[in-house]
N, C-alpha and C positions, 0 to 999 in steps of 0.2 A: 504494500500500500504506500503510495507516494504521498508525503505530507507537505509538499511545497505547492505554492499557489501559481497557477498559470498566468502568464502575462497576456493581457487582452488588448487587441488592436481595435480602435474605433475611429470614426471621423468626427472631428471637433471643429467648432467655429471659435476662433481665437480673436479676442478684442485686445488691441495693444495701445489704443489711444481713444480720444473722444470724437474722432471724425465720423463715426457711424459705420465705418467699413469693417468687415470681418474677414479674417483669413481662414479659409477652409483647408485644413490639413489633417493627415492621419496622425494619431497619437497612440502611445502605449500607456495603459493603466494597470497598476499593480495593487496589492493590498496596502501599499503606502501612498497611493494616489497616482497622479500623472507623473511620468518621467520628464521632469521639466527641462533638464539639460538637453534632451533630445528635441523638445519643442523649440528651444532657443536655436538649435542648429538648423532646423527646418525653416524657421522664420528668417534667419540670417541668409538663407539660400532660397528665398521664395521665388527667385527668378528661374530656378531650375524646374524641370518638368514634373508633373504629378507622378509619372512612372518612376523617376529618380527618387522621389519622396517615398514611394511605396517600397522601393528596393532598400532604402535606408531603414525603414521601419521593420521590414521583414528580417534583415540581417541582424539588427540590434535585438529584436525579439528573440531570435535564436540564440544569440550570445548570452543574453540575460537568463534565459531558461536553462542554458547549459551551466552557467555560473551557479544558479540556485540548486540545480540537481547534483552538482559535483563539488560543492563548497568545501567538503572535508578532505578533498584529495590534493589540493594545490595551495601553495603559499606564495607563489610568484605569478603575476599576471602573464609573463611571457610563457611559462610552462602551461598555464591554462589555455592560452590562445593557441599554442601549438597543438594541444590535444583537441581543442574545439575545431580547428581547421581540418584536422585529420578525420574527426567524426562526421564532418559535413560530407566528406567523400565516401567514408566507409559505412555510415549509418551507425546506429547505437544498438541494434538488435544482434545478439550473438548467434552463433551457429546452432545453438539449441532452441532458438526462437524466443529467448527470454531477454528482457532488458530491465535490470534492477533499477536503473535511473528513472524509468518511467517516461522517458522522452519519446521513445518509439519512432526514431528517425529512420527512414529508409535511405540507402545511398543516393546522393545527388550526383548529377553529371559534373564533369570537370568544369564546364563552362559556368554552371550555377555556383559551384563551390568557389571558383575564382572570383565571381562577381561579389559574393558575400564578403570574402576577404578584402577585396579592393575597396568596397564601400565602407567597411569598418575602419580602414586606414584613414580615410577622409574624416570620419567622425572623431576618432581619437586625436588626429592632428588638430582639429578645431578645438576640442576640449583642452588639449595641452596648451594651446595658445591663449585660451580664454580664462581657464581656472588654474589655481595653484593649490590644489586640495592638500590637506594635511596628511601626514603619514598615518596609515591605518591598515588593517588587514581585513578587507571586506569579505574575504572568502571564509573566514573563521568566525565572524560575528554576524549578528542579525542586522546589518546595516541596510539602508535603503538602496534602491536600484540606482538612483542618482549618484550616491556616494560610490557605488561600485564603478560606474562609468568614469566618474571624476578621478578615482584612485588610479584607474588604468591610465588615464591621461597624465596624472602627476608622476606615476612611475615611469612613463615614457619620457617625460621631460627631464627627470632627474637621473635616470640610469640608462636611457636610450635602450631599454630592454624590451618593453612591451611593443610588439610590432616593430622592433627596434631597428636602428641603422648602425652600420659599422663606421666608426670615425677614423679617419686617417688624415693627419695634419698635412701630409705631403700632397694630398689630392685636392683638386678644386671642388667647390660646392656642387658643381654640375655633375660630377662623376662619383662622389664619395658616399652617395646615399644608396644603401643596399638593404632591402628588407630581409629580416631573418625569416619571416613567415612569407613564403611565396606560393602562389597558386600552382597547381599542376599544369603541365603542358597539355593543351587541348589538341585533339586530333585534327589534322588537316582534312578538308572535305573537297571532293571533286564537285563540279557543277551538278546541281540537282537535276534529276531526270524525270520526265513525265510530270513536271510540275505545272505545265500550261494546261488551261482548261481545254478539253477536246473540242475542236471546232465543229465536229460532226454533231455535238450535243447542243450547240448554241441555239439553233432554231427551236429545238424541243423545249429547252428550259425557258426560252422567251415566250413561245406561244402557249405551251401547255403547262409549264412549270409555274412561273409567276403569273402568266395569263390565266391560269386555272383557279386563281384565288376567288373566293366567294364574293368579296367586296370589290367592285371594279375600281374604286378609288385606290385601294391597296395594290391592285394589279398594275395600274398605270404608274404609280409611284415607284414600285420596285422594278418595273421594266425600264424606267428612266435611269435609275441607278445602275442597272445591269448594262445598259448601253454605254454609260459613262465609263464603266470599268472595262468592258470588252471592246468597245469601239474607239476609246481614247486613252486607255491604260491608266485611268485614274484609280487611286487607292480608295478602298471602301470608306476609310475614315475621312479622307479629304472631301468626298462627295457630300458628307453630312454638313459641311461648312457652307454649302451653296445657299445664297440668299435669292429671293424672288427677283430682285433687280439685276441679278448677275447674268441673265440670259437675254440676248438680243438677236435680231436677224443677222445672219452671217453676210458680210460684204462680198465674199468671194464664192460662196456656194449657194446657188439659187435654191430658195426654200429651206436652207439649212439654218442651224443655230450656232451662234458664237457664244460660247460659255466661258466665263472667267470665274475662277474660284480664288477668293482672296484669303490671305493669311488671317486666321481668326482674331489675332490681336493687332498686328501691325498693318493690316490691309487698310486701304483708304476708305473712309466712309462714303456712302453714296450721295449723289446730287450736291457735291461740293459742300457738304455739311461741316460745320465747325462747332466745337463745344464753346461754352461760355468763356473758356480761357484760350480758345484758338486751336485746340487739339483736333486733328482730322482723322484719327484712327478709328477702326471699327470697335476696338475695346472701349474707347471713350463714348462712341455712339450707343453701344449696348448699355453702358452704365447710365448715361444721361437720359436716354429716351425710354428704356425698358427696365431700368434698375437690375440689369443682368450682368454677369461676368462671362467672358468668353468660354465656350465649351471646352477649349483646350486647357483651361485652368480649373475645371470642375473636378469633383471626385466621384467615385462609384460609377454606376451605369449612365450617369448624365455626362460623363467626360467623353470627349472625342478628341483624339490626338491629331497632330499635324506633323507629318514626316518629311514633306518636300522641302528641300533646302534651297533649291534654285528657283527664283521667280523670274517672270518674263518682263516685268515692268517696274518702274520706280514706285508705282502705286501698290506694289507688293501683291501681285496676283499671278496665277498661272493660267494660261489660255489653253483650252483643250484643242488638240490636233486630232482630227478624226481620220481613221483609216480602216476600210475605205471610206471616202467622203460621204457615201450614202448613209452612213450612221448619223451624220449631222442632220440630214433631212428627216430621218425617222425620229430622231430626238425632238425636233421642232413640232412635228405632227402630234406626238404624244404630249409635249409640253403644253400645247394649247388646251388639250383636254384636261391635263393636270391642274391648270390654273382655274378652270371652272369648278373642278372638284374641291380645290383648296378654299374656294369662297363659301363652301357649305359649313365650315367650322370656324369658330372664333379663335383668333391667334393673338398672342401678346408678345410677338417676337418677329424677326424678319426672315427666319429660315424657310427654305423652300419645301423641305420634306417633313411631314408631320405624321403623327399617329391618328388613326380614325376610330380606335376602340373607345367605347363610351367613357370609361374611367379616365382616359388620358387624351381624349379628343382634342386636337389642335396643338398639343405639346410637341416639341421637337422630336423627331424620329431618333431612336437610339440604335447604336451598333448591336446591342443585344437583341433587339427586336428584328433588325435586318438579318442577323445570322440565323435566328429562329425561322424566319420566313424563307431564307435561302435553303435551309435544310428541308423544309416542307415542299418547296418548289422542286427540289431534286427528287423527293419521294414521289411526287406526282408523275414523274417520268421514269420511275423505276430505278433511281440511282440513290446513292448515299454520299455524304460528305467524305472526301478522302484527299487530304493535302498531298499525299505522295503520288496520287494519280491526277492531280490538277483540279479536282472537283471541290474548289473552295473559292471564296470571294477574291482572294489574292491571285488565284490561278488565272483569272481573266487578264490581269496586267501582264503576266508572263505570256499569255496567248497573243496579246497585242504586240509585244516585243518580238516574238518569233514570227509573227505574220509580216512585220516590217522587214525582218531579215530575209525571209523566204522570197519576198518581193524585190529583193536586192536593193533596198533603200540604203543609202550610205550611212555609215556609223555616226557621222556628224549630225545628220537629220534625225536619226533614231534618238540620239542623245537629247536633241532639242524637243522632240515629240514626247519623250518620257521624263523630261525635266531632271536629267541627271547632271550632277556637277562635273563628271568626267566620263570619258569613254570606258574607264575601268569599271565604273559603277554598273554599267548595263550588261556586262558579260554574262551574268547569271540569267538575264532575261532573254538573251539572244543565243545562248549556247545550244548546240544541236542536241536532240534527244538521243537516247540509246538506239531507238529504231533507225533514226537517220544515220547514225554512225555505223550500224550493222549493214544497212543497205549500201552505204558508200564503200565500206570495206569489202563487201561481197563483189561489187562491181570492180573494185581495184584488184581483187584477187584474180578475177577473170582476165584483166589486162596483164597482170603479172604472168599468168600462164601463157598468154599469147607472146609476150616478150621473151619468156624462157624458151618457148618452142622455136622461136626465130633465132635463138642464140644471142640475143642482144644483152641479156642479163643472165645471171645464175640464180636459179631458184633453190630454196632449201632442200627440196626433194625433186629429183628428176622424174621419178615415177611414184606418185602418191599411193597407188594401190599396193606397191611392194612393201610399204612400211606400215600399212594398216594391219593390226593384229586380227586373227580370226577368233571368233568367240568359241570358247571350249564347250564341249557337250555338257549338258546338265549343269551349266554354270550357276543357275539360280536356285538349285535345289541341293542343300548340303547333304541330305540323306542319300540322294542318288550319287553325289560326288564321293561320299564315303564308301558306298558299295563298289563304285568303279575303282577306287583306290585299293580296296581289299582284293578285288579280282585281278 
């Protein structure tokens, strides 16, 4: 029976002044209350993404739980952290299936373990710079979790031991920092195969998958998002940041749509809007007109991230490039229907895609709802979600990249169409599939035989049939082989 209390993670609204603004961040709560030093760390780094905040919370929670469960075994923070880092990778359950510590951790991947170690280095660096905690032994006394974190930072500052670095006066500051606790080397991966959504399934998921939804408003909404992903390579999260005012007639494609998706915070507000203090960003627009914060800064299922780093314009937007261009025409036809449907619900925000269910009607559409509807759309055509086979929302972006490559579009144009910062970034999206490699090598093998027969090159085997082994009799039946051996 484990007698230590679990650390609980919750979302909290933190007020730091009298401005009326609240910071929504994840926090850890223990029997001693909120881990305040962790709150300070997150507030001081509020400009970093919510996903980074969640990573900090998760890693710190694991460390504190490990400290609590194993406080009687360690007297030095460095020794504890070495054991902690090892248990991330190995798990805490023994070969007999038992775990006296009560943690019940299963082995994490190298990548996950390394991420936890790295994120904790940043936290203890911060605490070491901010606090100068007194000497104590938190692992042997019933001290608070804040004290334990602060002691780790104090020990780091005074002995360079916890997550320590090796000091060498003869080396410069740029090269003498070496962590004692290092992550394990992750495995190198080849380009993913079969990750693109199968082109042969697109019409089915469009017509009968999403098109088979009971509510036509939901069908049109999801078909529009599908077209943006499959026909323009847009990420599913970026599509959720589209505002109604962001769609116009395309100047170069007759009957088509010109779609611009703005950065959720830094994008320029519509119609030359300015705040009372002259700010022109969408973050300011949302705050002043709707009392909302950008979806990229929210927590939980209301959050929608933004991954695109390269924008097309100083107004901080990306413009969708359709391929083939017919997707642009299809989008505009559906968009006109969507706008009429959108007028049937009350909205208090500028977002283009909303939910139509009674309990959340008119609220911004969530990624969780989209993924659920995507799964149901695949089920309607007899398919299931499978990232390894490309049947996922992100698989459509891969399909877009491979379609461009197969059409022999130049890498520079592909980079622009997919909004990549470099040509290196798009390799995974344009890499040949295993099937393409197999077909290409089969054809190359036939050319090799022809060149070998003409004497132009030397083949590994002059006569392939001569080196092929013959299958022994009764090879698959051990009892028959045994009788044949006896005879």
